[in-house]
C-alpha positions as CSV (number, residue, x, y, z in Angstrom):
1,X,97.3,64.3,96.0
2,X,93.7,64.8,97.4
3,X,93.5,68.2,98.8
4,X,90.2,67.4,100.5
5,X,91.7,64.5,102.4
6,X,94.6,66.7,103.6
7,X,92.0,69.3,104.7
8,X,90.4,66.2,106.6
9,X,93.7,65.3,108.3
10,X,94.0,69.0,109.3
11,X,90.8,68.9,111.0
12,X,91.5,65.5,112.6
13,X,94.8,67.3,114.0
14,X,92.7,70.4,115.3
15,X,90.3,68.0,116.9
16,X,92.9,66.1,119.0
17,X,94.7,66.7,122.2
18,X,97.9,66.8,121.1
19,X,100.4,69.7,122.3
20,X,100.0,73.0,119.9
21,X,103.5,72.5,118.6
22,X,102.7,69.0,117.6
23,X,99.6,70.3,115.9
24,X,101.6,73.3,114.4
25,X,103.8,70.8,112.7
26,X,101.3,68.7,111.1
27,X,99.6,71.6,109.6
28,X,102.8,72.8,108.4
29,X,103.4,69.8,106.5
30,X,99.9,69.8,105.0
31,X,100.3,73.6,104.2
32,X,103.6,72.8,102.4
33,X,102.1,69.9,100.3
34,X,99.2,71.9,99.2
35,X,101.3,75.0,98.1
36,X,103.8,72.9,96.5
37,X,101.3,70.9,94.4
38,X,99.4,73.9,93.2
39,X,100.3,74.8,89.7
40,X,100.2,77.6,88.6
41,X,100.5,79.0,92.2
42,X,98.7,82.4,91.9
43,X,100.2,85.9,92.0
44,X,98.9,87.9,95.0
45,X,96.3,90.7,94.3
46,X,97.9,91.3,91.0
47,X,101.4,91.8,92.3
48,X,104.3,91.1,89.7
49,X,106.8,90.2,92.7
50,X,104.7,88.0,95.2
51,X,103.1,84.9,94.7
52,X,100.6,83.9,97.7
53,X,97.4,83.0,99.0
54,X,95.8,84.9,102.1
55,X,95.6,83.3,105.1
56,X,92.9,85.3,106.7
57,X,91.9,84.8,110.3
58,X,89.2,86.9,112.0
59,X,89.9,87.6,114.8
60,X,93.7,87.5,114.3
61,X,95.5,86.1,117.0
62,X,98.2,88.7,116.6
63,X,97.3,92.5,115.8
64,X,101.0,93.4,115.0
65,X,100.8,91.5,111.7
66,X,99.2,93.0,108.5
67,X,98.2,90.5,105.6
68,X,99.3,87.1,106.4
69,X,99.8,84.9,103.3
70,X,101.0,81.3,102.3
71,X,103.8,81.5,99.9
72,X,104.7,79.0,96.9
73,X,106.9,77.0,99.3
74,X,104.1,76.6,102.0
75,X,105.4,79.1,104.5
76,X,103.5,81.8,106.1
77,X,104.9,85.5,105.3
78,X,103.5,89.1,105.9
79,X,102.6,90.8,102.7
80,X,103.9,94.1,102.7
81,X,104.0,96.9,100.0
82,X,106.0,100.4,99.8
83,X,105.9,103.0,97.3
84,X,109.2,105.0,96.0
85,X,108.9,108.6,95.3
86,X,108.0,109.6,92.0
87,X,110.6,109.6,89.4
88,X,111.2,113.0,87.3
89,X,108.6,111.4,84.6
90,X,105.8,111.3,87.7
91,X,105.6,107.5,88.0
92,X,105.4,105.8,91.4
93,X,107.0,102.7,91.9
94,X,105.6,100.0,94.0
95,X,107.5,97.2,95.8
96,X,105.6,94.2,97.0
97,X,107.3,91.8,99.5
98,X,106.6,88.7,101.2
99,X,108.5,89.0,104.7
100,X,109.0,85.5,106.2
101,X,110.2,84.8,109.7
102,X,107.0,85.8,111.5
103,X,107.8,84.4,114.8
104,X,104.7,82.6,115.4
105,X,104.5,80.2,118.3
106,X,102.5,76.9,117.7
107,X,99.3,78.8,119.1
108,X,99.5,81.7,116.9
109,X,100.6,79.5,113.9
110,X,97.6,77.1,113.9
111,X,94.9,79.4,113.0
112,X,96.9,81.1,110.2
113,X,97.9,77.7,108.8
114,X,94.4,76.2,108.9
115,X,93.1,79.2,107.0
116,X,95.6,78.7,104.6
117,X,94.9,75.2,104.0
118,X,91.2,76.2,103.8
119,X,92.3,78.6,100.9
120,X,94.4,76.4,99.0
121,X,91.6,73.7,99.1
122,X,89.1,76.1,97.6
123,X,91.9,77.2,95.0
124,X,92.2,73.5,94.1
125,X,88.4,73.1,93.7
126,X,88.2,76.6,91.7
127,X,91.0,75.3,89.2
128,X,89.2,72.0,88.9
129,X,85.9,73.7,87.7
130,X,88.2,75.6,85.0
131,X,88.7,79.0,86.9
132,X,91.8,80.8,86.1
133,X,93.6,81.1,89.7
134,X,97.0,82.4,88.1
135,X,96.3,85.8,89.8
136,X,95.0,85.5,93.2
137,X,92.1,87.4,94.4
138,X,90.3,86.7,97.6
139,X,87.2,88.0,96.2
140,X,86.9,85.0,93.8
141,X,86.8,82.6,96.7
142,X,83.7,84.5,98.0
143,X,81.7,83.9,94.6
144,X,81.4,80.3,94.8
């Protein structure tokens, strides 16, 4: 698999005149190929429970979503976390989750999917250069 070639395919799909649902389907296929081929797939921001890569879009097409990530399966999900009340020993318990089923239309899906594709391609390149990508932190992408 050639990540750069898959990114070019995504860009070609974006530059075409296809309907948004067809473009979203094509980007979804590419996203799945990239995510399923990345080994190791990184834990998201040091989480022990969630593996994911941020699909950062600015400005976001939807303001009702928090942090959107690409999962190991190539699906888009919302990263959430919560804290349980302290135990008698004083420890807080943090639970991280990737909540799928975002209900994105093709038009809303496209920017998140393309951002995820770009992030995954960058991680493939970092891995090729010998960078440990097992714990994903968006700051490593910005240090190029």
